[in-house]
DRENDO-1510 file (C-alpha; in Angstrom, 1 decimal, always signed):
<recs>
REC; n; res; u; v; w
REC; 1; UNK; -3.9; -5.2; +19.9 .
REC; 2; UNK; -2.7; -5.1; +16.3 .
REC; 3; UNK; -2.1; -1.5; +15.2 .
REC; 4; UNK; -0.9; +0.2; +12.1 .
REC; 5; UNK; +0.1; +3.9; +11.8 .
REC; 6; UNK; +0.6; +5.1; +8.3 .
REC; 7; UNK; +2.4; +8.4; +7.5 .
REC; 8; UNK; +4.1; +10.2; +4.7 .
REC; 9; UNK; +1.3; +11.1; +2.4 .
REC; 10; UNK; +0.7; +14.5; +0.9 .
REC; 11; UNK; -0.1; +16.6; -2.2 .
REC; 12; UNK; +2.3; +16.2; -5.1 .
REC; 13; UNK; +2.4; +16.9; -8.8 .
REC; 14; UNK; +2.3; +14.4; -11.6 .
REC; 15; UNK; +5.7; +12.6; -11.8 .
REC; 16; UNK; +6.5; +13.5; -8.3 .
REC; 17; UNK; +7.6; +11.2; -5.5 .
REC; 18; UNK; +6.5; +10.3; -1.9 .
REC; 19; UNK; +7.7; +7.8; +0.6 .
REC; 20; UNK; +5.1; +6.2; +2.9 .
REC; 21; UNK; +5.8; +4.6; +6.2 .
REC; 22; UNK; +3.8; +2.2; +8.3 .
REC; 23; UNK; +4.7; +1.5; +11.9 .
REC; 24; UNK; +3.2; -1.7; +13.1 .
REC; 25; UNK; +2.7; -3.1; +16.6 .
REC; 26; UNK; +0.8; -5.8; +18.5 .
REC; 27; UNK; +2.4; -8.8; +16.8 .
REC; 28; UNK; +5.9; -10.2; +16.1 .
REC; 29; UNK; +6.5; -8.1; +13.0 .
REC; 30; UNK; +9.5; -10.1; +11.6 .
REC; 31; UNK; +7.4; -13.2; +11.3 .
REC; 32; UNK; +4.7; -11.9; +9.0 .
REC; 33; UNK; +4.4; -10.6; +5.4 .
REC; 34; UNK; +3.2; -7.0; +5.1 .
REC; 35; UNK; +0.9; -5.4; +2.5 .
REC; 36; UNK; +0.0; -2.0; +1.2 .
REC; 37; UNK; -3.5; -1.2; +0.0 .
REC; 38; UNK; -5.2; +1.9; -1.3 .
REC; 39; UNK; -8.8; +3.1; -1.7 .
REC; 40; UNK; -9.7; +5.9; -4.1 .
REC; 41; UNK; -13.0; +7.8; -3.8 .
REC; 42; UNK; -15.9; +5.7; -4.9 .
REC; 43; UNK; -13.8; +2.6; -5.4 .
REC; 44; UNK; -13.0; -0.6; -3.5 .
REC; 45; UNK; -9.9; -1.0; -1.5 .
REC; 46; UNK; -7.2; -2.7; -3.6 .
REC; 47; UNK; -4.0; -4.5; -2.9 .
REC; 48; UNK; -1.0; -2.5; -4.1 .
REC; 49; UNK; +2.1; -4.4; -2.8 .
REC; 50; UNK; +3.1; -7.3; -0.7 .
REC; 51; UNK; +6.4; -8.1; +0.9 .
REC; 52; UNK; +7.3; -11.4; +2.7 .
REC; 53; UNK; +8.5; -11.5; +6.3 .
REC; 54; UNK; +12.1; -11.6; +5.3 .
REC; 55; UNK; +11.8; -9.3; +2.3 .
REC; 56; UNK; +12.8; -12.0; -0.1 .
REC; 57; UNK; +9.5; -12.1; -2.0 .
REC; 58; UNK; +7.8; -9.0; -3.3 .
REC; 59; UNK; +4.7; -8.5; -5.4 .
REC; 60; UNK; +3.1; -5.5; -7.0 .
REC; 61; UNK; -0.2; -4.7; -8.6 .
REC; 62; UNK; +0.3; -4.2; -12.4 .
REC; 63; UNK; -0.8; -0.6; -12.1 .
REC; 64; UNK; +2.2; +0.3; -10.0 .
REC; 65; UNK; +5.0; -2.0; -11.2 .
REC; 66; UNK; +8.1; -0.1; -12.1 .
REC; 67; UNK; +7.0; +2.9; -10.1 .
REC; 68; UNK; +6.5; +1.8; -6.5 .
REC; 69; UNK; +9.0; +0.0; -4.3 .
REC; 70; UNK; +8.1; -1.8; -1.0 .
REC; 71; UNK; +10.6; -2.5; +1.6 .
REC; 72; UNK; +10.8; -3.2; +5.4 .
REC; 73; UNK; +13.0; -2.7; +8.4 .
REC; 74; UNK; +12.3; -5.5; +10.8 .
REC; 75; UNK; +14.4; -3.9; +13.5 .
REC; 76; UNK; +12.1; -0.9; +13.5 .
REC; 77; UNK; +8.8; -2.8; +12.9 .
REC; 78; UNK; +8.2; -0.6; +9.8 .
REC; 79; UNK; +7.2; -1.2; +6.2 .
REC; 80; UNK; +7.8; +1.5; +3.5 .
REC; 81; UNK; +6.3; +2.3; +0.1 .
REC; 82; UNK; +8.5; +4.5; -2.1 .
REC; 83; UNK; +6.3; +6.0; -4.8 .
REC; 84; UNK; +7.9; +7.4; -7.9 .
REC; 85; UNK; +6.5; +8.9; -11.1 .
REC; 86; UNK; +3.2; +9.4; -9.5 .
REC; 87; UNK; +0.0; +9.7; -11.6 .
REC; 88; UNK; -3.3; +11.3; -10.8 .
REC; 89; UNK; -4.8; +7.8; -10.7 .
REC; 90; UNK; -2.6; +7.0; -7.7 .
REC; 91; UNK; -4.7; +9.4; -5.7 .
REC; 92; UNK; -6.1; +7.5; -2.7 .
REC; 93; UNK; -5.9; +6.8; +0.9 .
REC; 94; UNK; -3.1; +4.3; +1.5 .
REC; 95; UNK; -3.2; +1.6; +4.2 .
REC; 96; UNK; -0.9; -1.1; +5.4 .
REC; 97; UNK; -1.8; -4.5; +6.9 .
REC; 98; UNK; -0.1; -7.8; +7.8 .
REC; 99; UNK; -0.5; -11.4; +6.5 .
REC; 100; UNK; -1.6; -12.6; +9.9 .
REC; 101; UNK; -4.0; -15.3; +8.8 .
REC; 102; UNK; -2.9; -17.9; +6.3 .
REC; 103; UNK; -4.4; -21.1; +4.9 .
REC; 104; UNK; -1.6; -22.6; +2.8 .
REC; 105; UNK; -0.4; -19.8; +0.5 .
REC; 106; UNK; -3.6; -17.7; +0.8 .
REC; 107; UNK; -3.3; -15.0; +3.5 .
REC; 108; UNK; -5.3; -12.2; +4.7 .
REC; 109; UNK; -4.9; -9.3; +7.2 .
REC; 110; UNK; -6.8; -8.0; +10.1 .
REC; 111; UNK; -10.0; -6.2; +9.6 .
REC; 112; UNK; -8.8; -3.5; +12.0 .
REC; 113; UNK; -7.4; -1.0; +9.6 .
REC; 114; UNK; -5.4; +2.0; +10.5 .
REC; 115; UNK; -6.3; +5.6; +9.7 .
REC; 116; UNK; -4.4; +5.5; +6.4 .
REC; 117; UNK; -2.5; +8.3; +4.8 .
REC; 118; UNK; -3.8; +10.5; +2.0 .
REC; 119; UNK; -1.9; +10.7; -1.3 .
REC; 120; UNK; -3.1; +13.3; -3.7 .
REC; 121; UNK; -1.5; +13.7; -7.1 .
REC; 122; UNK; -2.5; +16.8; -9.0 .
REC; 123; UNK; -3.0; +16.7; -12.8 .
</recs>
């Protein structure tokens, strides 16, 4: 039973910072890449960041490059998203997932999403 529990969201002002956490269980965490996604009101869920199983490879959406930092602690089965210089357009529910299903270099996560954590940036 793959599970994700996101936490750390809240209400912050423009240019503020937040650190999100995602505790994962139900699979061998250290063997899989992890992802962060967000969904704003009325919009599709979008990929924000990806980190490889070892942490050696990291990718970000263009909209958050230079402001967000993804990291992981394999000993704690936890992936983090440090969010700096937040903007109102970052307002969304943030979710994590794992690259559990791969065909070559193309991976996808489970369809069983966690509850997510709300990030609201005031303008």
